C-alpha positions as CSV (number, residue, x, y, z in Angstrom):
1,M,75.3,98.2,71.7
2,D,76.5,102.2,72.8
3,K,80.0,102.4,72.0
4,K,79.7,106.4,72.4
5,K,78.6,105.6,75.9
6,I,80.8,102.7,76.5
7,L,84.6,105.1,75.2
8,I,83.5,107.1,77.9
9,F,82.8,105.5,80.4
10,L,86.6,104.2,79.4
11,A,88.1,107.2,79.2
12,F,86.0,108.1,83.3
13,C,87.3,105.5,84.3
14,F,90.3,104.8,84.3
15,G,91.5,108.0,84.3
16,I,90.0,109.0,87.7
17,S,91.5,105.6,88.6
18,W,94.9,105.3,87.3
19,V,96.0,109.9,87.5
20,S,95.3,108.7,91.2
21,A,96.9,105.8,91.7
22,G,100.3,107.6,89.6
23,I,99.6,110.8,92.3
24,F,99.2,107.9,95.1
25,Y,103.0,106.5,94.3
26,L,105.0,109.0,93.5
27,C,103.9,110.6,97.3
28,G,106.3,107.8,98.5
29,I,103.6,105.8,100.6
30,D,104.4,102.4,100.9
31,Y,100.4,101.1,100.3
32,Q,100.7,97.3,102.5
33,S,100.2,100.9,105.2
34,V,96.9,101.8,106.4
35,W,97.3,104.8,103.8
36,G,97.6,101.7,101.3
37,F,94.3,100.4,103.2
38,L,92.2,103.3,102.7
39,F,93.4,104.1,99.0
40,A,92.7,100.5,97.7
41,T,88.8,100.9,99.7
42,V,88.5,105.1,97.5
43,Y,89.2,102.7,94.8
44,M,87.2,100.3,94.5
45,F,84.1,104.0,94.1
46,F,86.0,104.5,90.9
47,P,83.9,103.1,88.8
48,L,80.9,103.8,90.4
49,V,82.2,107.6,89.6
50,S,82.4,107.3,86.5
51,V,79.1,106.2,85.9
52,L,77.8,109.0,87.3
53,L,79.5,110.9,85.4
54,T,79.2,109.5,81.8
55,Q,75.3,108.8,83.0
56,L,75.5,112.9,83.1
57,V,77.1,113.5,80.3
58,T,74.5,110.9,78.2
59,G,71.4,112.7,79.9
60,E,71.1,109.6,81.5
61,K,69.0,109.6,85.2
62,P,72.0,109.1,87.4
63,L,71.8,105.0,88.5
64,S,69.2,104.0,85.7
65,D,68.8,100.5,84.6
66,I,71.8,99.3,86.4
67,G,69.9,96.2,87.3
68,I,69.4,97.6,91.6
69,S,66.6,95.3,92.9
70,F,65.8,94.0,96.7
71,R,63.4,91.1,95.0
72,L,64.9,88.0,96.6
73,N,64.7,84.9,94.9
74,K,66.9,81.5,95.4
75,W,69.6,82.2,93.6
76,W,70.8,85.3,95.7
77,W,71.3,82.7,98.1
78,L,72.7,80.0,95.7
79,G,75.1,82.6,95.0
80,W,75.7,83.5,98.2
81,L,76.3,80.7,100.2
82,V,77.2,78.5,96.9
83,I,78.4,78.8,94.2
84,I,81.3,82.2,95.2
85,P,82.1,79.9,98.3
86,L,82.7,76.8,96.7
87,P,85.9,77.0,93.9
88,I,87.1,79.7,96.6
89,L,86.9,76.5,99.7
90,L,88.1,73.8,96.0
91,S,91.3,75.9,95.2
92,L,92.7,74.5,98.5
93,P,93.2,70.6,97.3
94,V,93.9,71.9,94.3
95,S,96.6,73.8,95.4
96,A,98.0,70.6,97.1
97,L,98.2,69.2,94.1
98,F,101.6,71.3,93.7
99,P,104.7,69.9,94.8
100,G,105.6,71.4,97.5
101,V,102.9,72.1,98.7
102,S,100.3,70.3,101.3
103,I,97.8,71.4,103.7
104,G,98.6,71.7,107.4
105,T,97.6,74.0,109.9
106,D,101.7,74.5,110.9
107,T,101.8,78.3,108.8
108,D,102.9,81.4,110.0
109,S,99.1,83.2,109.1
110,L,97.5,80.9,110.6
111,K,99.3,81.3,114.1
112,A,99.1,84.5,113.7
113,T,95.5,84.7,113.3
114,M,94.4,82.8,116.5
115,D,97.0,84.8,118.5
116,T,95.0,87.6,117.7
117,M,91.1,85.3,118.3
118,Q,92.4,84.6,120.8
119,A,93.4,87.9,122.3
120,Q,89.9,88.4,121.2
121,G,88.7,86.3,124.2
122,L,87.8,83.4,121.4
123,P,90.9,81.1,122.7
124,L,90.1,78.4,119.0
125,G,91.8,75.6,117.8
126,P,93.5,75.6,114.1
127,W,90.2,74.4,111.9
128,G,87.8,76.0,114.8
129,V,90.0,79.3,113.2
130,G,88.8,78.4,109.7
131,I,85.4,78.1,110.5
132,V,84.7,81.1,112.1
133,T,86.9,83.3,109.8
134,L,84.4,81.4,107.1
135,L,81.2,81.9,109.3
136,S,82.4,85.6,109.3
137,G,83.0,85.7,105.8
138,F,79.9,85.0,104.6
139,V,78.4,88.1,107.3
140,A,80.7,90.7,105.8
141,G,80.3,89.7,102.0
142,L,76.7,90.5,103.0
143,T,77.0,93.9,104.2
144,V,80.8,95.9,104.2
145,N,82.2,93.8,102.1
146,A,79.2,94.5,99.8
147,L,79.1,97.7,99.9
148,F,82.3,98.8,98.8
149,A,82.2,96.1,96.4
150,F,79.1,98.1,94.9
151,G,80.9,100.5,94.0
152,E,82.5,98.1,91.4
153,E,79.5,96.4,90.4
154,S,77.9,99.2,89.2
155,A,79.6,99.8,86.1
156,W,81.1,95.6,85.9
157,R,78.0,93.4,85.6
158,G,75.7,97.3,86.1
159,F,76.2,99.8,84.0
160,L,78.3,97.8,81.2
161,H,76.1,94.4,81.3
162,R,73.3,97.1,80.5
163,L,74.9,98.3,77.5
164,L,76.8,94.4,76.4
165,K,74.0,91.9,76.8
166,G,73.2,92.1,73.2
167,K,76.6,90.8,72.7
168,G,75.2,87.8,74.1
169,F,76.6,85.9,77.3
170,W,80.8,84.9,76.3
171,K,81.1,88.2,74.2
172,E,80.6,90.7,77.2
173,C,81.9,87.9,80.2
174,L,85.4,88.7,77.8
175,I,84.9,92.0,77.8
176,I,83.8,92.4,81.1
177,G,87.0,90.5,82.6
178,V,89.6,91.9,80.5
179,I,88.3,95.6,81.4
180,W,88.2,94.9,84.9
181,G,91.4,93.0,85.4
182,I,93.7,96.2,83.8
183,W,91.2,98.3,85.7
184,H,93.2,96.4,89.0
185,A,97.0,97.1,87.2
186,P,98.4,99.6,89.3
187,L,97.1,98.2,92.6
188,I,98.7,95.2,91.4
189,L,101.6,97.2,90.4
190,M,101.8,98.3,94.0
191,G,101.4,94.8,95.7
192,H,98.0,94.5,95.8
193,N,97.1,90.5,95.5
194,Y,100.4,89.0,94.3
195,P,103.5,91.8,96.3
196,E,106.4,89.2,95.4
197,H,105.4,89.5,92.5
198,P,103.6,92.6,90.5
199,V,104.6,93.0,86.7
200,A,103.3,88.3,86.0
201,G,100.4,89.6,88.8
202,V,99.2,92.1,86.6
203,F,98.2,88.9,83.8
204,M,97.0,86.8,86.8
205,M,94.6,89.4,88.1
206,V,93.3,89.4,84.6
207,A,93.0,85.6,83.5
208,F,91.4,85.4,87.2
209,C,88.8,88.0,86.1
210,V,88.0,86.6,83.2
211,L,87.7,83.1,84.5
212,V,85.8,84.7,87.1
213,T,83.7,87.1,85.7
214,P,80.9,84.3,83.6
215,L,79.8,82.9,87.5
216,M,79.0,86.3,88.3
217,V,77.5,87.9,85.2
218,F,75.3,84.6,86.0
219,I,74.5,85.0,89.2
220,R,73.9,88.9,88.3
221,E,71.3,87.6,84.9
222,K,69.5,84.6,87.8
223,S,69.2,87.2,90.6
224,G,68.5,89.9,88.2
225,S,69.6,92.5,90.5
226,V,73.3,94.0,90.8
227,I,73.0,93.7,94.5
228,M,73.6,90.6,94.7
229,A,76.5,90.8,92.0
230,A,78.0,93.3,95.1
231,I,77.6,90.4,97.5
232,A,78.9,87.5,95.6
233,H,81.4,89.9,94.7
234,G,82.0,91.0,98.5
235,T,81.8,87.1,99.7
236,I,85.4,86.1,97.2
237,N,87.1,89.8,99.0
238,A,86.0,88.5,102.3
239,L,86.8,84.2,101.8
240,G,89.7,84.6,99.1
241,G,92.0,84.8,101.4
242,L,91.1,81.8,103.5
243,P,92.5,78.6,101.5
244,I,95.9,80.2,101.9
245,V,96.0,80.5,105.7
246,Y,96.1,76.3,105.2
247,L,98.5,75.8,102.9
248,I,102.2,74.8,103.8
249,G,105.1,75.4,101.3
250,Y,102.1,78.7,99.3
251,K,103.4,79.9,96.3
252,E,102.2,83.5,95.2
253,L,101.0,82.3,91.8
254,L,100.3,79.1,91.9
255,S,98.3,78.6,95.3
256,G,94.6,79.8,96.6
257,I,91.5,81.4,94.4
258,T,94.3,83.9,92.3
259,G,96.7,81.5,92.1
260,L,96.6,79.0,88.8
261,A,94.3,76.3,91.3
262,G,91.8,78.5,91.1
263,F,92.2,79.2,87.8
264,I,91.4,75.5,87.3
265,V,88.6,75.5,89.7
266,L,87.5,78.5,88.0
267,V,87.6,77.1,84.7
268,V,85.9,73.6,85.8
269,A,83.0,76.4,87.2
270,D,82.8,78.3,83.6
271,I,82.1,74.6,82.2
272,V,79.5,74.1,84.2
273,I,77.8,77.5,83.3
274,L,77.7,76.8,79.5
275,L,75.9,73.4,80.5
276,L,73.6,75.1,82.8
277,K,73.2,77.9,79.9
278,N,72.5,75.7,77.4
279,K,69.9,73.7,79.3
280,D,67.9,76.9,79.7
281,K,67.7,77.6,76.3
282,T,67.1,73.6,75.0
283,A,64.6,73.6,77.8
């Protein structure tokens, strides 16, 4: 592990990201506006900028040894179509186990989505909307979302993965997960993901990132490419809100993949990863 490179990267990444977020906040711009969306999109590329600056300072070639590869294997398909979407979808029934929460089609979010699709010439029923959203989410995760997610994954499952993998799988996942989660803090405090609970949301986001990182690193290792990690990340962003559409009594800290329900599903998924890792050791 090269502590110097890690510290240089963290200085660049948190310096650029948090200072930029501070300036955005002081400008008094509503984070829920179009400008907020644009800023959040740009924010995703600050880790990539930090990787490039770190490599420049330390004499490495740009984007060298971060795992950029387009050599396909079965784990690309499993990561994109199974390993990532399955926990997201399972967070729906688990969410419904909490008091006051149920699965149904009488939600404002679903009605709004149906109205939007109907205006676009797609008069779909409530479950048809879910199917179309799921399929379009897969496409977005593979394409445009993956492009934006690479701005982050070049750092988390690229640069940091290379520097930390010698510490062992679980220690690496914990360190990267904590860094990844804390890096989100300014956005969360401005209303990202947990607009009703911004302070508690910071801790929830760190917990989410820690719990989902083993899946991401596992996919990164099995696929042999940080590109697949970007696709996985992009798919999370595309599908993460789908279960919420069908939840009556949705509770921000409890429901969906970024709530307690999702954390329960991710813990089970991490146990599966643990069993698979142990199986690889004994094989």
